[in-house]
C-alpha positions as CSV (number, residue, x, y, z in Angstrom):
1,M,78.6,94.5,107.3
2,S,79.0,90.8,108.1
3,H,80.1,89.6,111.5
4,E,81.9,86.6,109.9
5,P,85.5,86.2,108.9
6,I,86.3,87.7,105.6
7,S,88.8,86.2,103.1
8,L,90.8,89.1,101.5
9,S,91.8,86.8,98.6
10,Q,88.1,85.9,97.9
11,A,87.2,89.6,98.2
12,L,89.9,90.5,95.6
13,D,88.8,87.6,93.4
14,S,85.3,89.1,93.3
15,F,86.2,92.0,91.0
16,D,88.6,93.0,88.3
17,A,88.4,96.8,88.1
18,L,91.6,98.7,88.8
19,W,91.8,101.7,91.1
20,S,88.3,101.0,92.3
21,P,88.4,100.1,96.0
22,R,85.9,97.7,97.6
23,I,84.8,98.0,101.2
24,V,85.4,94.7,103.0
25,T,84.4,95.8,106.5
26,R,84.3,98.8,108.8
27,V,86.1,99.6,112.0
28,N,84.4,102.3,114.0
29,D,84.0,105.1,111.4
30,Y,86.8,103.8,109.1
31,D,86.4,101.6,105.9
32,V,88.8,98.7,105.4
33,R,89.1,98.6,101.6
34,V,90.9,96.4,99.1
35,A,91.9,97.4,95.6
36,K,93.7,96.1,92.6
37,V,96.0,98.6,91.1
38,A,98.3,98.8,88.0
39,D,100.0,101.6,86.2
40,E,99.5,105.1,87.7
41,H,96.8,106.7,89.8
42,V,96.8,110.6,89.9
43,W,98.5,113.2,92.1
44,H,96.0,113.9,94.9
45,V,95.8,115.0,98.5
46,H,93.6,114.2,101.4
47,D,93.3,117.5,103.4
48,H,91.8,116.0,106.5
49,T,92.9,112.4,106.9
50,D,96.0,110.2,106.8
51,E,95.9,107.3,104.3
52,F,97.1,103.8,105.3
53,F,98.4,101.4,102.7
54,Q,99.3,97.7,103.1
55,V,100.6,95.8,100.1
56,L,99.0,92.3,100.0
57,D,100.6,91.2,96.7
58,G,103.0,92.8,94.2
59,E,104.8,96.1,94.7
60,L,103.4,99.6,95.2
61,L,105.2,102.9,94.6
62,I,104.0,106.1,96.2
63,A,105.4,109.3,94.9
64,L,105.3,112.1,97.5
65,R,105.6,115.9,97.3
66,E,106.5,117.3,100.7
67,D,108.6,120.2,101.9
68,G,109.3,121.4,98.4
69,A,110.8,118.1,97.3
70,E,109.6,114.9,95.6
71,R,110.5,111.4,96.6
72,T,109.1,107.9,96.0
73,V,108.7,105.2,98.6
74,V,108.8,101.5,97.4
75,L,106.4,99.1,99.2
76,P,107.1,95.4,98.5
77,R,104.5,92.7,99.5
78,G,103.8,92.8,103.2
79,S,104.8,96.5,103.7
80,V,102.7,99.2,105.2
81,F,103.0,103.0,104.8
82,V,101.0,106.0,106.0
83,V,100.7,109.1,103.8
84,P,100.1,112.0,106.2
85,R,97.1,114.3,105.7
86,G,97.9,117.2,103.4
87,V,100.8,115.4,101.6
88,E,100.3,115.3,97.8
89,H,100.9,111.7,96.6
90,K,100.5,109.5,93.5
91,P,100.4,105.7,93.9
92,S,101.5,103.5,91.0
93,S,102.4,99.9,90.3
94,P,104.1,99.1,87.0
95,E,103.6,95.3,87.5
96,G,100.3,95.5,89.4
97,A,99.5,95.0,93.0
98,S,96.7,94.2,95.5
99,I,96.4,96.6,98.4
100,L,94.5,97.2,101.6
101,L,93.6,100.7,102.8
102,F,92.2,102.2,106.0
103,E,90.3,105.4,105.4
104,P,87.5,107.3,107.2
105,T,84.1,106.2,105.7
106,G,83.2,108.6,102.9
107,T,86.8,109.4,101.9
108,L,87.1,109.9,98.1
109,S,89.6,107.7,96.4
110,V,90.9,110.8,94.5
111,G,91.2,113.0,97.6
112,D,90.0,116.5,98.1
113,R,92.2,118.0,95.4
114,H,93.6,116.1,92.4
115,D,95.0,116.3,88.8
116,A,92.7,115.6,85.9
117,L,91.3,112.1,86.1
118,P,92.0,109.6,83.4
119,A,89.3,107.1,82.5
120,H,91.0,104.2,84.4
121,V,90.7,105.9,87.8
122,D,87.4,105.5,89.6
123,T,86.2,108.4,91.7
124,T,84.5,106.6,94.6
125,T,84.0,106.4,98.4
126,G,84.4,102.7,98.0
127,H,82.1,100.0,96.5
128,G,80.5,97.2,98.4
129,L,81.6,93.7,97.6
């Protein structure tokens, strides 16, 4: 990892793939990832870690299944939200968005358990820039 400033807009400009996070740097044993997203991801859960989302551009919706109920949080540009470990969730963005994520290094983008994976969802622990 570089010990120089990193432009998130340049990092995002360096790829086009949707739902395919890129690792921009690491903080201790956490990846700082950026991703371009559009349409729907899949229902999934991270059993052992929380998941931090920050919306850099656009709007992100995160559907949550918790305590026997389903709800959706709406994250406009500049918003942050943490999905607690063990909570089933499905991010989506009808109009498209750019997001920043903090996850422990090695965390799969589709969690520990997930629905069937459509072709547009990348199963990765993060790609390098």
